[in-house]
All heavy atoms as an XYZ file, in Angstrom:
989
protein
N      83.555     85.185     85.592
C      84.038     86.660     85.612
C      85.536     86.887     85.218
O      85.922     87.787     84.578
C      83.807     87.204     87.067
C      84.391     88.474     87.246
S      83.213     89.722     87.709
C      84.294     91.112     87.968
N      86.343     85.827     85.650
C      87.747     85.960     85.318
C      87.957     85.919     83.835
O      88.940     86.620     83.403
N      87.396     85.117     83.056
C      87.576     85.058     81.667
C      87.177     86.389     80.984
O      87.750     86.873     80.079
C      86.744     83.874     80.999
C      87.394     82.548     81.288
C      86.592     81.568     82.045
C      88.666     82.249     80.823
C      87.239     80.303     82.345
C      89.199     81.034     81.151
C      88.499     79.956     81.834
O      89.078     78.780     82.140
N      86.112     86.906     81.477
C      85.626     88.185     80.930
C      86.718     89.353     81.257
O      86.972     90.109     80.246
C      84.273     88.639     81.523
C      83.774     89.950     80.937
C      82.341     90.246     81.338
N      81.737     91.392     80.533
C      81.825     92.593     80.836
N      82.698     92.994     81.851
N      81.377     93.579     80.091
N      87.295     89.391     82.407
C      88.236     90.396     82.695
C      89.427     90.110     81.822
O      89.980     91.061     81.271
C      88.600     90.306     84.158
C      89.787     91.147     84.543
C      87.446     90.682     84.980
N      89.841     88.859     81.617
C      90.992     88.520     80.662
C      90.726     88.990     79.348
O      91.594     89.538     78.704
C      91.311     87.083     80.890
N      89.450     88.651     78.861
C      89.205     89.126     77.507
C      89.166     90.671     77.379
O      89.685     91.241     76.337
C      87.745     88.597     77.086
N      88.642     91.391     78.391
C      88.751     92.902     78.389
C      90.181     93.361     78.341
O      90.552     94.285     77.723
C      88.007     93.495     79.572
C      86.491     93.329     79.512
O      85.925     92.913     78.362
O      85.813     93.486     80.489
N      91.107     92.561     79.161
C      92.434     92.996     79.195
C      93.076     92.786     77.714
O      93.913     93.612     77.403
C      93.147     92.150     80.222
N      92.710     91.721     77.072
C      93.317     91.544     75.717
C      92.867     92.660     74.845
O      93.603     93.227     74.091
C      92.765     90.197     75.191
C      93.107     90.040     73.671
C      93.443     89.009     75.910
N      91.595     93.080     74.901
C      91.113     94.336     74.097
C      91.950     95.491     74.365
O      92.326     96.271     73.520
C      89.705     94.446     74.317
C      89.187     95.717     73.545
C      88.816     93.271     73.666
N      92.168     95.767     75.675
C      92.818     97.029     76.141
C      94.276     96.798     75.548
O      94.843     97.822     75.007
C      92.864     97.236     77.610
C      91.490     97.522     77.990
C      93.824     98.132     78.067
C      91.298     97.493     79.614
N      94.984     95.659     75.745
C      96.292     95.523     75.202
C      96.310     95.797     73.674
O      97.291     96.334     73.174
C      96.788     94.200     75.624
C      98.238     93.847     74.931
C      99.380     94.430     75.553
C      98.317     93.095     73.717
C     100.525     94.270     75.022
C      99.589     92.873     73.241
C     100.750     93.454     73.890
N      95.416     95.191     73.035
C      95.182     95.278     71.443
C      95.128     96.837     71.163
O      95.808     97.357     70.342
C      94.038     94.567     71.042
C      94.045     94.113     69.615
N      93.200     93.233     69.207
C      94.871     94.461     68.634
C      93.447     93.030     67.835
N      94.405     93.787     67.469
N      94.277     97.562     71.802
C      94.154     98.960     71.670
C      95.458     99.718     71.843
O      95.848    100.558     71.058
C      93.085     99.608     72.459
C      92.860    101.019     72.208
C      92.252    101.508     71.057
C      93.190    101.889     73.211
C      91.997    102.908     70.880
C      92.985    103.301     72.961
C      92.431    103.779     71.847
N      96.142     99.416     73.060
C      97.405    100.086     73.316
C      98.484     99.727     72.146
O      99.276    100.652     71.906
C      97.827     99.699     74.769
C      96.894    100.281     75.892
C      99.227    100.075     74.982
C      97.057     99.772     77.201
N      98.453     98.559     71.833
C      99.391     98.147     70.760
C      99.209     98.920     69.517
O     100.155     99.509     68.919
C      99.231     96.568     70.418
C     100.162     96.103     69.402
C     101.448     95.805     69.637
C      99.755     95.971     68.015
C     102.370     95.436     68.706
C     100.566     95.587     67.015
C     101.993     95.409     67.335
N      97.856     99.179     69.149
C      97.578     99.937     67.934
C      98.047    101.371     68.146
O      98.661    102.012     67.239
C      96.128     99.855     67.602
C      95.761     98.453     67.161
C      95.721    100.960     66.590
C      94.279     98.166     67.048
N      97.744    101.999     69.308
C      98.289    103.326     69.527
C      99.715    103.370     69.515
O     100.324    104.367     69.038
C      97.625    103.828     70.909
C      98.275    105.084     71.314
C      96.134    103.903     70.805
N     100.433    102.355     70.058
C     101.851    102.347     70.080
C     102.419    102.250     68.700
O     103.408    103.012     68.323
C     102.384    101.117     70.929
C     103.893    101.042     71.008
C     104.658    102.020     71.507
C     104.546     99.963     70.429
C     106.028    101.989     71.614
C     105.836     99.837     70.493
C     106.662    100.807     71.085
N     101.813    101.506     67.816
C     102.251    101.441     66.413
C     102.069    102.778     65.875
O     102.990    103.116     65.032
C     101.420    100.297     65.603
C     101.608    100.484     64.170
C     101.874     98.956     66.142
N     101.023    103.460     65.997
C     100.864    104.731     65.291
C     101.634    105.829     65.926
O     101.944    106.859     65.187
C      99.286    105.009     65.278
C      98.518    104.170     64.399
S      99.006    104.127     62.716
C      98.790    105.774     62.131
N     101.897    105.703     67.156
C     102.581    106.950     67.801
C     103.889    106.673     68.514
O     104.656    107.540     68.941
C     101.561    107.571     68.887
O     101.356    106.608     69.884
N     104.236    105.423     68.496
C     105.527    105.022     69.088
C     106.773    105.692     68.547
O     107.707    106.006     69.261
N     106.754    105.970     67.269
C     107.815    106.763     66.658
C     108.031    108.102     67.187
O     109.184    108.585     67.522
N     106.963    108.756     67.597
C     107.083    109.971     68.229
C     107.649    109.936     69.656
O     108.503    110.716     70.004
C     105.721    110.735     68.404
C     105.180    110.978     66.955
C     105.711    111.977     69.193
C     103.670    111.255     66.892
N     107.266    108.829     70.428
C     107.837    108.569     71.694
C     109.382    108.206     71.524
O     110.270    108.585     72.328
C     107.240    107.374     72.350
C     105.769    107.651     72.797
C     105.128    106.356     73.290
C     105.638    108.759     73.691
N     109.825    107.535     70.407
C     111.172    107.177     70.107
C     112.074    108.428     69.831
O     113.240    108.348     69.908
C     111.225    106.194     68.945
N     111.434    109.544     69.506
C     112.208    110.677     69.365
C     112.732    111.186     70.644
O     113.837    111.703     70.733
C     111.296    111.806     68.715
C     110.849    111.761     67.285
C     109.840    112.740     66.980
C     112.008    111.819     66.338
N     112.075    110.889     71.703
C     112.531    111.247     73.099
C     113.217    110.131     73.747
O     114.316    110.357     74.338
C     111.260    111.540     73.850
C     111.560    111.800     75.349
C     111.643    113.209     75.675
N     111.596    113.441     77.081
C     112.682    113.539     77.886
N     113.810    113.597     77.321
N     112.531    113.816     79.164
N     112.705    108.856     73.651
C     113.401    107.742     74.275
C     113.788    106.798     73.250
O     113.095    105.913     72.726
C     112.362    107.082     75.206
C     111.968    107.893     76.314
C     112.695    108.434     77.362
C     110.672    108.535     76.526
N     111.932    109.147     78.223
C     110.696    109.268     77.759
C     109.501    108.474     75.807
C     109.604    110.010     78.154
C     108.372    109.269     76.350
C     108.436    109.929     77.445
N     115.039    106.795     72.840
C     115.691    106.071     71.668
C     115.481    104.524     71.930
O     115.335    103.880     71.033
C     117.159    106.411     71.490
C     117.388    107.914     71.295
C     116.766    108.427     70.060
C     117.152    109.897     69.843
N     116.161    110.868     70.205
N     115.486    104.142     73.168
C     115.416    102.629     73.439
C     114.149    102.031     73.006
O     114.102    100.826     72.845
C     115.670    102.381     74.945
C     114.671    103.070     75.876
C     114.917    104.287     76.422
C     113.459    102.560     76.252
N     113.705    104.566     77.167
C     112.841    103.530     77.114
C     112.657    101.467     76.033
C     111.637    103.432     77.739
C     111.523    101.273     76.590
C     110.981    102.255     77.451
N     113.062    102.852     72.771
C     111.852    102.306     72.305
C     111.888    101.948     70.867
O     111.042    101.220     70.430
C     110.780    103.394     72.459
C     110.062    103.606     73.788
C     109.127    104.804     73.784
C     109.353    102.398     74.151
N     112.811    102.330     70.196
C     113.046    101.932     68.774
C     113.067    100.399     68.587
O     112.432     99.804     67.714
C     114.311    102.623     68.023
C     114.016    104.203     68.051
C     114.416    102.068     66.695
C     115.248    104.932     67.646
N     113.787     99.806     69.533
C     113.910     98.385     69.472
C     112.600     97.561     69.660
O     112.497     96.476     69.107
C     114.966     97.853     70.568
N     111.634     98.195     70.248
C     110.333     97.646     70.445
C     109.333     98.105     69.345
O     108.516     97.380     68.822
C     109.726     97.869     71.779
C     110.457     97.239     72.988
S     109.575     97.337     74.569
C     109.481     99.106     74.677
N     109.520     99.334     68.900
C     108.583     99.935     68.017
C     108.729     99.504     66.597
O     107.712     99.234     65.969
C     108.735    101.576     68.030
C     107.677    102.199     67.275
N     107.944    102.874     66.085
C     106.381    102.242     67.286
C     106.882    103.299     65.509
N     105.781    102.989     66.222
N     109.931     99.324     66.119
C     110.110     98.889     64.667
C     109.533     97.458     64.480
O     108.760     97.307     63.423
C     111.484     98.999     64.245
C     111.985    100.427     63.965
C     113.455    100.386     63.573
C     111.159    101.151     62.959
N     109.648     96.492     65.368
C     109.079     95.250     65.183
C     107.550     95.264     65.187
O     106.824     94.511     64.441
C     109.657     94.282     66.298
C     110.972     94.987     66.615
C     110.726     96.426     66.410
N     107.018     96.119     66.088
C     105.582     96.352     66.264
C     104.969     96.914     64.946
O     103.970     96.374     64.466
C     105.215     97.244     67.460
N     105.707     97.922     64.400
C     105.295     98.392     63.117
C     105.241     97.443     61.990
O     104.308     97.309     61.140
C     106.067     99.718     62.662
C     105.844    100.148     61.302
C     105.789    100.802     63.676
N     106.345     96.585     61.959
C     106.527     95.581     60.936
C     105.343     94.583     61.071
O     104.722     94.148     60.025
C     107.853     94.871     61.063
N     105.030     94.197     62.274
C     103.961     93.234     62.479
C     102.588     93.821     62.134
O     101.847     93.179     61.356
C     103.789     92.750     63.814
C     102.618     92.000     64.234
C     101.619     92.474     64.906
C     102.220     90.648     63.805
N     100.556     91.449     64.993
C     101.004     90.314     64.189
C     102.929     89.762     63.001
C     100.399     89.222     63.979
C     102.260     88.504     62.749
C     101.020     88.213     63.103
N     102.234     95.044     62.460
C     101.080     95.719     62.093
C     100.926     95.845     60.592
O      99.793     95.555     60.095
C     100.908     97.063     62.800
N     101.952     96.224     59.875
C     101.860     96.349     58.428
C     101.683     94.950     57.847
O     100.874     94.937     56.962
C     103.179     96.986     58.010
C     103.237     98.573     58.350
S     104.776     99.319     58.025
C     104.964     98.892     56.278
N     102.337     93.977     58.417
C     102.121     92.632     57.755
C     100.753     92.186     57.925
O     100.118     91.663     57.031
C     103.080     91.675     58.524
O     104.455     91.928     58.242
N     100.157     92.470     59.048
C      98.807     92.048     59.325
C      97.879     92.739     58.326
O      96.892     92.139     57.728
C      98.229     92.370     60.837
C      96.798     92.214     60.955
C      98.996     91.426     61.827
N      98.053     94.058     58.109
C      97.214     94.811     57.228
C      97.430     94.418     55.680
O      96.582     94.203     54.955
C      97.344     96.230     57.418
C      96.987     96.690     58.786
C      95.466     96.412     59.177
O      94.605     96.207     58.333
O      95.269     96.362     60.411
N      98.734     94.490     55.301
C      99.001     94.268     53.964
C      98.793     92.771     53.452
O      98.294     92.608     52.319
C     100.508     94.601     53.616
C     100.703     96.058     53.630
C     101.957     96.549     54.188
C      99.825     96.944     53.056
C     102.177     97.911     54.163
C     100.111     98.261     53.084
C     101.325     98.815     53.612
N      98.970     91.756     54.291
C      98.837     90.449     53.905
C      97.616     89.761     54.462
O      97.482     88.548     54.409
C     100.174     89.622     54.298
C     101.327     90.156     53.782
C     102.476     90.602     54.533
C     101.518     90.136     52.403
C     103.527     91.173     54.028
C     102.757     90.691     51.758
C     103.696     91.224     52.693
N      96.769     90.634     55.108
C      95.484     90.206     55.657
C      95.665     88.966     56.579
O      94.908     88.032     56.514
C      94.503     89.798     54.510
C      94.426     90.894     53.408
N      93.955     92.028     53.697
C      94.788     90.760     52.179
C      94.034     92.762     52.568
N      94.525     92.028     51.647
N      96.674     89.028     57.454
C      96.927     88.015     58.476
C      95.953     88.217     59.515
O      95.371     89.291     59.781
C      98.460     88.192     58.955
C      99.466     88.044     57.987
C     100.784     88.269     58.599
C      99.442     86.645     57.248
N      95.750     87.089     60.342
C      94.816     87.201     61.424
C      95.604     87.425     62.712
O      96.563     86.613     63.084
C      94.070     85.824     61.555
C      92.725     85.980     62.215
C      91.725     86.736     61.704
C      92.472     85.186     63.370
C      90.492     86.832     62.310
C      91.233     85.247     63.977
C      90.277     86.047     63.396
O      89.086     86.120     64.040
N      95.375     88.494     63.380
C      96.143     88.841     64.604
C      95.763     87.787     65.717
O      94.625     87.459     65.949
C      95.687     90.117     65.128
S      96.577     90.657     66.620
N      96.785     87.159     66.381
C      96.556     86.105     67.411
C      95.802     86.641     68.596
O      95.219     85.867     69.337
C      97.929     85.704     67.788
C      98.869     86.747     67.357
C      98.252     87.436     66.198
N      95.687     87.998     68.773
C      94.947     88.563     69.897
C      93.422     88.330     69.679
O      92.762     88.160     70.673
C      95.249     89.947     70.162
C      96.630     90.250     70.551
C      96.982     91.814     70.677
C      97.015     89.631     71.934
N      92.994     88.347     68.387
C      91.545     88.088     68.150
C      91.060     86.851     68.557
O      90.052     86.760     69.336
C      91.304     88.470     66.715
O      91.753     89.854     66.433
C      89.831     88.384     66.361
N      91.659     85.701     68.114
C      91.067     84.352     68.614
C      91.332     84.228     70.092
O      90.463     83.550     70.720
C      91.905     83.453     67.863
C      92.991     84.127     67.103
C      92.700     85.620     67.141
N      92.258     84.790     70.690
C      92.465     84.718     72.152
C      91.369     85.372     72.812
O      90.770     84.810     73.732
C      93.833     85.387     72.563
C      94.052     85.420     74.056
C      94.029     84.054     74.789
C      95.322     86.215     74.389
N      91.031     86.501     72.414
C      89.863     87.266     72.995
C      88.607     86.516     72.766
O      87.789     86.387     73.735
C      89.756     88.624     72.481
C      88.529     89.367     72.965
C      88.168     90.548     72.162
O      88.798     91.076     71.186
O      87.137     91.247     72.543
N      88.305     85.968     71.646
C      87.146     85.313     71.352
C      87.066     84.029     72.194
O      86.029     83.693     72.749
C      86.867     84.964     69.893
C      86.633     86.142     69.067
O      86.174     87.095     69.535
N      87.152     86.183     67.763
N      88.141     83.256     72.342
C      88.143     82.158     73.196
C      87.853     82.524     74.682
O      86.972     81.736     75.352
C      89.542     81.477     73.201
O      89.714     80.984     71.788
C      89.657     80.230     74.135
N      88.409     83.512     75.193
C      88.131     83.983     76.557
C      86.697     84.391     76.737
O      86.082     84.045     77.760
C      89.020     85.158     76.915
C      90.571     84.742     77.097
C      91.406     86.006     77.192
C      90.733     83.921     78.297
N      86.198     85.125     75.759
C      84.718     85.511     75.807
C      83.774     84.195     75.840
O      82.821     84.291     76.515
C      84.429     86.460     74.689
C      85.085     87.760     74.712
C      84.297     88.977     74.374
N      85.148     90.119     74.462
C      85.277     90.730     75.534
N      84.679     90.439     76.579
N      86.042     91.940     75.621
N      84.076     83.345     74.919
C      83.296     82.094     74.939
C      83.386     81.324     76.330
O      82.299     80.859     76.767
C      83.792     81.120     73.781
N      84.580     81.319     76.840
C      84.702     80.703     78.233
C      83.921     81.503     79.290
O      83.566     80.888     80.275
C      86.096     80.509     78.592
C      86.766     79.395     77.707
C      88.212     79.138     78.216
C      88.931     78.071     77.395
N      90.096     77.616     77.863
N      83.854     82.732     79.075
C      82.975     83.589     80.007
C      81.436     83.467     79.763
O      80.767     84.111     80.459
C      83.491     84.995     79.900
N      81.173     82.722     78.775
C      79.781     82.580     78.395
C      79.173     83.654     77.664
O      77.966     83.830     77.570
N      80.059     84.483     77.015
C      79.484     85.641     76.221
C      79.364     85.241     74.798
O      80.293     84.411     74.242
C      80.492     86.757     76.298
C      80.460     87.389     77.649
C      81.369     88.642     77.816
O      81.850     89.069     76.843
O      81.453     89.187     78.986
N      78.466     85.749     74.072
C      78.207     85.475     72.749
C      78.524     86.604     71.800
O      77.676     86.948     70.930
N      79.505     87.215     72.052
C      79.937     88.465     71.165
C      80.176     89.675     71.950
O      80.459     89.544     73.195
N      80.150     90.791     71.380
C      80.544     91.956     72.051
C      79.226     92.769     72.516
O      78.770     93.577     71.883
C      81.378     92.944     71.102
C      82.561     92.239     70.621
C      82.783     91.925     69.288
C      83.638     92.003     71.495
C      83.940     91.389     68.873
C      84.705     91.385     71.075
C      84.867     91.125     69.740
O      86.054     90.544     69.347
N      78.777     92.353     73.615
C      77.635     93.069     74.171
C      77.944     93.567     75.568
O      78.609     93.052     76.363
C      76.473     91.976     74.366
O      76.884     90.949     75.173
C      76.060     91.445     73.070
N      77.333     94.725     75.899
C      77.463     95.430     77.165
C      78.855     95.725     77.510
O      79.856     95.348     76.943
N      78.995     96.670     78.560
C      80.233     97.051     79.095
C      81.028     98.180     78.386
O      80.851     98.352     77.129
N      81.771     98.880     79.143
C      82.569     99.972     78.603
C      83.594     99.542     77.554
O      83.711    100.109     76.431
C      83.301    100.755     79.753
C      84.206    101.728     79.215
C      83.767    103.025     78.984
C      85.580    101.422     79.149
C      84.621    103.952     78.526
C      86.449    102.494     78.679
C      85.994    103.783     78.434
N      84.318     98.468     77.868
C      85.284     98.032     76.950
C      84.733     97.688     75.625
O      85.252     98.195     74.486
C      85.986     96.829     77.443
C      86.659     97.065     78.846
C      87.129     96.184     76.580
C      87.776     98.133     78.813
N      83.742     96.863     75.612
C      83.242     96.412     74.270
C      82.549     97.652     73.548
O      82.747     97.693     72.220
C      82.063     95.398     74.554
C      82.552     94.071     75.109
C      82.654     94.105     76.653
O      82.385     95.108     77.276
O      83.211     93.083     77.213
N      81.926     98.444     74.183
C      81.244     99.471     73.532
C      82.118    100.563     72.909
O      81.999    101.037     71.778
C      80.293    100.266     74.472
C      79.449    101.408     73.805
N      78.470    101.107     73.020
C      79.595    102.748     73.822
C      77.870    102.196     72.533
N      78.580    103.248     73.111
N      83.213    100.930     73.594
C      84.126    102.108     73.069
C      85.370    101.604     72.447
O      85.786    102.197     71.559
C      84.500    102.811     74.316
C      83.307    103.770     74.840
C      82.712    103.349     76.045
C      82.842    104.835     74.165
C      81.625    104.008     76.517
C      81.807    105.534     74.603
C      81.180    105.145     75.809
O      80.078    105.876     76.160
N      85.863    100.432     72.871
C      87.219    100.003     72.270
C      87.118     99.047     71.148
O      87.820     99.100     70.189
C      88.108     99.368     73.334
C      88.534    100.438     74.488
C      89.506     99.721     75.383
C      89.237    101.574     73.821
N      86.148     98.069     71.224
C      86.123     97.017     70.263
C      85.720     97.612     68.884
O      86.381     97.226     67.875
C      85.082     95.906     70.689
C      84.794     95.005     69.611
C      85.616     95.250     71.999
N      84.880     98.604     68.827
C      84.483     99.086     67.519
C      85.733     99.808     66.781
O      85.848     99.905     65.603
C      83.432    100.195     67.595
N      86.663    100.351     67.658
C      87.816    100.967     67.134
C      88.668     99.840     66.580
O      89.500    100.077     65.497
C      88.576    101.793     68.146
C      87.943    103.039     68.599
C      88.639    103.632     69.801
C      87.826    104.013     67.485
N      88.903     98.797     67.221
C      89.860     97.701     66.819
C      89.235     96.835     65.741
O      89.936     96.446     64.931
C      90.203     96.870     68.086
C      91.001     97.685     69.090
C      91.112     95.655     67.670
C      91.249     97.129     70.461
N      87.942     96.529     65.872
C      87.295     95.672     64.799
C      86.203     96.445     64.154
O      84.931     96.223     64.393
C      86.619     94.488     65.530
C      87.595     93.719     66.426
C      87.510     93.665     67.746
C      88.744     93.026     65.822
C      88.362     93.038     68.584
C      89.572     92.365     66.542
C      89.440     92.294     68.011
O      90.230     91.652     68.685
N      86.473     97.446     63.310
C      85.318     98.266     62.744
C      84.509     97.421     61.783
O      84.965     96.569     61.095
C      86.149     99.354     61.917
C      87.475     98.802     61.670
C      87.715     97.872     62.818
N      83.302     97.775     61.817
C      82.310     97.115     60.909
C      82.645     97.459     59.464
O      83.101     98.603     59.160
C      80.880     97.661     61.230
N      82.542     96.580     58.520
C      82.867     96.825     57.152
C      84.227     96.876     56.717
O      84.601     97.452     55.761
N      85.143     96.279     57.607
C      86.615     96.275     57.251
C      86.823     95.423     56.181
O      86.502     94.256     56.055
C      87.394     95.811     58.520
C      88.847     95.731     58.362
C      89.390     97.215     58.306
C      89.498     95.119     59.559
N      87.313     96.058     55.047
C      87.570     95.189     53.816
C      89.080     95.159     53.566
O      89.921     95.900     54.141
C      86.904     95.946     52.623
O      87.551     97.287     52.439
C      85.429     96.172     52.840
N      89.523     94.289     52.619
C      90.951     94.181     52.269
C      91.365     95.623     51.773
O      92.559     95.979     52.130
C      90.912     93.156     51.140
C      89.848     92.301     51.493
C      88.823     93.140     52.068
N      90.621     96.327     51.045
C      91.044     97.612     50.564
C      91.321     98.574     51.688
O      92.270     99.325     51.728
N      90.313     98.601     52.586
C      90.579     99.462     53.845
C      91.844     99.012     54.609
O      92.545     99.862     55.162
C      89.333     99.447     54.744
C      88.135    100.071     54.064
C      89.577    100.160     56.072
C      86.795     99.937     54.688
N      91.990     97.725     54.688
C      93.277     97.332     55.476
C      94.466     97.687     54.768
O      95.509     98.022     55.459
C      93.181     95.710     55.449
C      92.258     95.233     56.522
C      92.409     93.704     56.611
O      91.966     92.933     55.791
N      93.064     93.258     57.677
N      94.485     97.807     53.412
C      95.675     98.349     52.690
C      96.016     99.776     52.971
O      97.042    100.204     53.184
C      95.523     98.093     51.266
C      95.630     96.590     50.734
C      95.306     96.520     49.221
C      96.899     96.066     51.106
N      94.870    100.603     53.086
C      94.840    101.996     53.430
C      95.481    102.148     54.856
O      96.331    103.013     55.141
C      93.626    102.714     53.197
C      93.333    103.075     51.836
C      92.476    102.514     51.025
C      94.050    104.148     51.058
N      92.611    103.150     49.762
C      93.516    104.177     49.789
C      94.998    105.135     51.426
C      93.927    105.025     48.912
C      95.371    105.986     50.538
C      94.951    105.972     49.234
N      94.984    101.246     55.784
C      95.455    101.411     57.237
C      97.003    100.986     57.211
O      97.703    101.690     57.868
C      94.596    100.304     58.058
C      93.165    100.660     58.311
C      92.443     99.579     58.975
C      93.087    101.975     59.139
N      97.313     99.992     56.469
C      98.677     99.578     56.496
C      99.614    100.735     55.937
O     100.678    101.024     56.402
N      99.129    101.383     54.865
C      99.823    102.473     54.222
C      99.893    103.693     55.180
O     100.884    104.336     55.318
C      99.072    102.951     52.987
N      98.841    103.880     56.082
C      98.826    104.982     56.967
C      99.938    104.743     58.077
O     100.670    105.632     58.471
C      97.456    105.078     57.710
O      96.589    105.410     56.811
N      99.941    103.378     58.473
C     101.058    103.049     59.360
C     102.370    103.442     58.816
O     103.246    103.894     59.463
C     100.855    101.572     59.922
C     102.146    101.163     60.646
C      99.673    101.362     60.613
N     102.752    102.985     57.562
C     103.883    103.213     57.007
C     104.231    104.607     56.905
O     105.335    105.079     57.134
C     103.928    102.598     55.503
N     103.281    105.552     56.313
C     103.636    106.896     56.143
C     103.856    107.628     57.357
O     104.842    108.404     57.567
C     102.403    107.533     55.411
C     102.468    109.155     55.395
C     102.294    107.073     54.011
N     103.027    107.422     58.413
C     103.266    108.028     59.803
C     104.603    107.676     60.226
O     105.423    108.596     60.715
C     102.302    107.602     60.715
C     102.571    108.044     62.179
C     100.872    108.291     60.347
N     105.012    106.378     60.315
C     106.301    105.963     60.886
C     107.525    106.313     60.006
O     108.585    106.718     60.579
C     106.251    104.558     61.161
C     105.335    104.340     62.477
O     105.856    104.680     63.529
N     104.216    103.734     62.183
N     107.362    106.333     58.659
C     108.460    106.761     57.854
C     108.705    108.249     58.081
O     109.893    108.727     58.140
C     108.059    106.445     56.352
C     108.297    104.883     56.026
C     109.117    107.173     55.380
C     107.731    104.454     54.761
N     107.676    108.993     58.148
C     107.927    110.416     58.409
C     108.588    110.664     59.823
O     109.588    111.382     59.912
C     106.434    111.113     58.519
O     105.877    110.951     57.186
C     106.594    112.630     58.758
N     108.063    110.083     60.824
C     108.684    110.200     62.145
C     110.145    109.677     62.164
O     111.019    110.393     62.736
C     107.824    109.474     63.289
C     108.696    109.451     64.579
C     106.515    110.164     63.415
N     110.412    108.576     61.609
C     111.861    108.101     61.619
C     112.693    108.913     60.616
O     113.827    108.984     60.926
C     111.862    106.641     61.364
C     111.612    105.789     62.575
C     110.294    105.217     62.752
C     112.418    105.619     63.599
C     109.927    104.442     63.898
C     112.195    104.950     64.640
C     110.844    104.340     64.864
O     110.633    103.638     66.034
N     112.088    109.479     59.612
C     112.845    110.423     58.848
C     113.401    111.593     59.624
O     114.503    112.111     59.563
N     112.421    112.070     60.406
C     112.843    113.286     61.422
C     113.945    112.778     62.346
O     114.904    113.525     62.444
C     111.626    113.791     62.127
C     112.038    114.717     63.163
C     110.601    114.482     61.082
N     113.716    111.542     62.831
C     114.810    111.086     63.789
C     116.128    110.960     63.190
O     117.130    111.409     63.721
C     114.243    109.751     64.340
C     115.014    109.068     65.473
C     114.968    109.910     66.769
C     114.517    107.711     65.800
N     116.201    110.370     62.073
C     117.386    110.114     61.290
C     118.113    111.441     60.911
O     119.259    111.690     61.079
C     117.295    109.226     60.083
C     118.479    109.182     59.226
C     116.891    107.797     60.592
N     117.258    112.275     60.518
C     117.699    113.622     60.140
C     118.381    114.420     61.267
O     119.413    115.027     61.197
C     116.580    114.501     59.567
C     117.069    115.846     59.053
C     115.952    116.594     58.344
N     116.433    117.882     57.917
C     115.760    119.107     58.169
N     114.679    119.008     58.754
N     116.274    120.134     57.718
N     117.749    114.256     62.476
C     118.329    114.861     63.753
C     119.586    114.301     64.058
O     120.678    114.921     64.529
N     119.651    112.868     63.962
C     120.927    112.135     64.276
C     122.176    112.715     63.279
O     123.269    112.866     63.724
C     120.848    110.699     63.970
C     120.002    110.100     65.095
C     119.807    110.587     66.399
C     119.479    108.705     65.095
N     119.046    109.692     66.994
C     118.869    108.557     66.338
C     119.414    107.731     64.166
C     118.162    107.363     66.614
C     118.747    106.529     64.343
C     118.151    106.390     65.568
N     121.766    112.830     61.978
C     122.788    113.332     61.065
C     123.152    114.697     61.283
O     124.454    115.019     61.159
C     122.284    113.108     59.600
C     122.218    111.767     59.127
C     121.612    111.675     57.690
N     121.597    110.384     57.250
C     120.950    109.993     56.111
N     120.399    110.778     55.286
N     121.022    108.649     55.705
N     122.258    115.528     61.730
C     122.680    116.932     61.980
C     123.463    117.005     63.175
O     124.506    117.801     63.256
C     121.387    117.696     62.182
C     120.645    118.000     60.831
S     119.081    118.889     61.069
C     119.705    120.484     61.596
N     123.265    116.198     64.195
C     124.045    116.195     65.447
C     125.460    115.716     65.095
O     126.442    116.150     65.620
C     123.370    115.411     66.523
C     122.413    116.179     67.200
C     121.851    115.496     68.453
N     120.459    115.487     68.443
C     119.630    114.557     68.228
N     120.047    113.344     68.057
N     118.366    114.676     68.253
N     125.467    114.622     64.177
C     126.852    114.020     63.850
C     127.640    115.045     63.196
O     128.879    115.127     63.329
C     126.585    112.841     63.039
C     127.872    112.019     62.917
C     127.720    110.808     61.990
N     126.823    109.856     62.559
C     126.113    108.950     61.871
N     126.326    108.787     60.553
N     125.332    108.124     62.494
N     127.064    115.903     62.352
C     127.797    116.928     61.540
C     128.360    118.022     62.497
O     129.369    118.621     62.210
C     126.979    117.450     60.381
C     126.683    116.585     59.318
C     125.858    117.275     58.294
N     125.489    116.268     57.321
C     124.420    116.430     56.475
N     123.504    117.440     56.656
N     124.119    115.426     55.591
N     127.689    118.265     63.543
C     128.108    119.320     64.553
C     129.151    118.966     65.297
O     129.992    119.727     65.934
C     126.930    119.590     65.371
C     125.796    120.477     64.630
C     124.615    120.626     65.439
O     124.517    120.201     66.646
N     123.633    121.456     64.931
N     129.496    117.569     65.363
C     130.566    117.047     66.130
C     131.863    117.209     65.402
O     132.746    117.552     65.116
C     130.379    115.657     66.529
C     129.216    115.367     67.531
C     129.051    113.849     67.722
C     129.332    116.096     68.700
């Protein structure tokens, strides 16, 4: 049971990381200290998608599931709702490039707004 819980925790962390990559820039508009964590996360996510790297969370989760005696993603809330979002069926290199581009566009837009706000405040001083 412990290995299954740990594998589920890895999936939850993976999902939270993806959400953070996509929306962390918006949070950084409010909390500037998040930029130091968000930009490296964005760089990693874009690298995984653009260069087709294997995220280390995936083999960790698979190892934990194997130790729990599971043979894949069967049963349970976590597997049913989150795994399909993180590991979609039919994921191709082309789709990965689009995903990476989406990460780039969203974050370039958000950080563009952030930098523009900084410049406007600096001019007012």
